[in-house]
N, C-alpha and C positions, 0 to 999 in steps of 0.2 A: 503495499500499499504505500503510497507515494505521500509526502508531508508538503503540506502547503505552507509556504514560505512567506508568503505577504498577504494582507487583505485589502481589499478594493471596494473601496464604498459609492462605485458608479454603476449604476442599473443601466441596463443597454438592451434589454430585450424587447422583443414586439410589445409584450403587454405594457412596460414602462414607456415606451413611444407613444402608444395608442394613449395612454391617461394623459400624458403631458400635452398631445395634441388636442384633446378634449377642454382641458382646462387652460389652455395656452393663451388663448386671446378671445375677446368678443369678436363674434359677427353676427352680421346681418342673416345669416342663414338659420332659419327658424327651426329647422331640424336639430342643427347643431345646438344651438340654445336650450331646445328641448331636450337632447342628451345631455347636457353639463348642469341642466336642473336635477335630471334623474340621479345622474351619478351624485351631486351633492347632497341627495335626499339618503342615497345607499349609505354614504361613509356617515350621516348622522345618524340615521336609525339601524343599521345592519350592523354595524363595525363595535365590536367592543371599544372601552374608554381607550385603551393603550392603542389599540390599531389606528383608531381615530386620530390618537394625539400624533403619532409616528406619521400617518399618512398626510395630516394637516404641515407639519413641520418640514415634510419633506417637498411636498408636490407645491404648497402655498407659499411657505416661508423659504423656501431655497435650500435648506440646511442641509448639509453630508449627513451620510449615516456615522460617521465617527463623532462630529459634533452633537447629533442627538443622542448617542449613546452616553456621552458625557453628560449631556443636560438631564437624561434621565436616569443616569447612576447603572446602566446596564452595557451588556459587549456589543460590539459592533455588528456579531453574529445573531445575536438576540435580534435587534434591530433589524437585519437583513430579514430573517426568518419570519418575525412579525410582519413587515411589509409584504412579504412572500404569501403568507395566509391571506392577509387584507385582500390582496390584488385579485389571489384568486375567487375570493368570497364576492369581491365586486363583480368580476367578469361572469361569475355564475348568474348572478341576477340580472345584469344587463344584457346576456343572451337573449332574453325575454323581450326587450325593447329595441334590439338591434335586428 
């Protein structure tokens, strides 16, 4: 088994890019705005308090996972795994709207 030498706080997968594209900017496109409103409702109503806090810090405040981990007193890996679970929950729910 190989040993992991470094930790990266960058998320670069398709899921992350899609969430960022939804939240990135206001547009005149009504369907995009509707999707943004649904995403915010999912974040507020369906995520655990810890998931919600981490998602808000990462996507809305632009804070990287290492800084989030310091702020919350947890490891960067815990932040990463919490974000991964939150993103999966978000996309399972958004599948009904997309």
